[in-house]
C-alpha positions in Angstrom: 4.0 -8.4 -44.3 1.9 -8.3 -47.2 1.4 -4.9 -49.0 -2.3 -4.3 -49.2 -2.7 -1.2 -52.4 -6.1 0.5 -51.4 -7.2 3.3 -54.2 -8.3 6.5 -52.4 -9.2 9.4 -55.1 -6.6 8.2 -57.5 -3.8 8.2 -55.1 -2.5 4.3 -53.5 -1.8 3.9 -50.8 0.7 0.9 -49.4 -0.5 -0.3 -46.1 0.7 -3.6 -44.1 -1.8 -5.5 -42.9 -2.4 -5.6 -39.5 -2.0 -9.7 -38.4 -4.8 -11.1 -36.3 -2.9 -11.2 -33.1 -2.1 -8.1 -33.2 -4.9 -6.7 -34.1 -6.9 -7.0 -30.4 -3.9 -4.7 -29.0 -3.9 -2.4 -31.4 -7.5 -1.6 -31.2 -7.2 -1.5 -27.6 -4.5 1.1 -27.7 -6.2 2.8 -30.8 -9.2 3.8 -28.3 -7.3 4.3 -25.6 -5.6 6.9 -27.0 -8.9 8.6 -27.8 -10.0 7.4 -24.0 -7.3 9.2 -22.2 -7.3 11.9 -23.9 -10.7 12.6 -23.1 -10.3 12.4 -19.4 -6.7 14.6 -19.2 -8.7 17.3 -20.8 -11.5 16.5 -18.9 -10.1 16.4 -15.4 -8.0 19.9 -16.4 -11.1 21.2 -17.3 -12.6 20.4 -14.5 -10.2 21.6 -11.7 -9.2 24.9 -13.8 -13.1 25.6 -13.4 -12.6 24.6 -9.8 -15.6 22.1 -9.6 -12.9 19.4 -8.7 -10.5 20.3 -6.0 -6.4 20.6 -7.8 -5.4 17.9 -6.0 -6.8 15.7 -8.9 -4.5 17.6 -11.7 -1.6 15.2 -11.9 -4.3 12.2 -12.3 -4.8 14.6 -15.6 -1.4 14.5 -16.3 -1.4 10.7 -15.8 -3.9 10.3 -18.4 -1.9 12.4 -20.5 0.7 10.0 -20.4 -0.9 7.0 -20.7 -2.7 8.8 -24.1 1.3 9.5 -25.2 2.4 5.9 -24.2 -0.9 4.1 -26.1 -0.3 6.9 -28.9 3.6 5.2 -28.9 2.6 1.3 -28.7 0.5 2.0 -32.2 3.0 3.8 -34.0 5.5 1.2 -33.4 2.9 -1.8 -33.8 2.8 -0.7 -37.2 6.0 0.2 -37.6 6.0 3.8 -38.4 8.9 5.7 -39.5 10.9 8.2 -37.4 9.9 11.3 -38.7 5.6 10.2 -38.2 7.0 9.0 -34.7 8.6 12.8 -34.1 5.9 14.7 -35.5 3.2 12.9 -33.5 4.9 12.6 -30.6 5.5 16.9 -30.8 1.8 16.6 -31.6 1.2 14.7 -28.3 3.4 17.4 -26.6 1.3 20.5 -28.1 -1.8 18.0 -26.7 -0.3 18.9 -23.3 0.1 22.5 -23.6 -2.8 23.6 -25.5 -5.5 23.7 -22.7 -2.4 25.3 -20.4 -2.5 28.4 -23.5 -6.4 28.4 -23.5 -6.9 29.6 -20.6 -4.3 31.1 -19.8 -5.5 33.5 -22.4 -9.0 33.1 -21.3 -8.0 34.4 -17.4 -6.2 37.1 -19.3 -8.8 38.2 -21.3 -10.5 37.9 -18.2 -8.7 40.5 -16.0 -8.9 42.7 -18.4 -11.7 43.5 -20.0 -13.7 42.6 -16.3 -12.3 45.9 -14.9 
């Protein structure tokens, strides 16, 4: 692949050009990362607020899985190095756990200060 140099505040970044036939799948997968992340957090939050039934919680985890898969696809399409792949997958694991931690801490704070 042909390398393209971009000057960004004095630093050079070597970025491969995206082949035309891969542009649409990469664009759609990148967009899906954002949308599936939104659906995961939205469903998880609505279940925790008891606005929808707990039966929808697996759908939230399914959207998280789809988000992680789409991010992995984008990383493979760009040819990311193994270190970057590990860091991004670790970030996705954190994205899975942070809502749990938030609602756990929120519940403990309510229990402590309401009584």
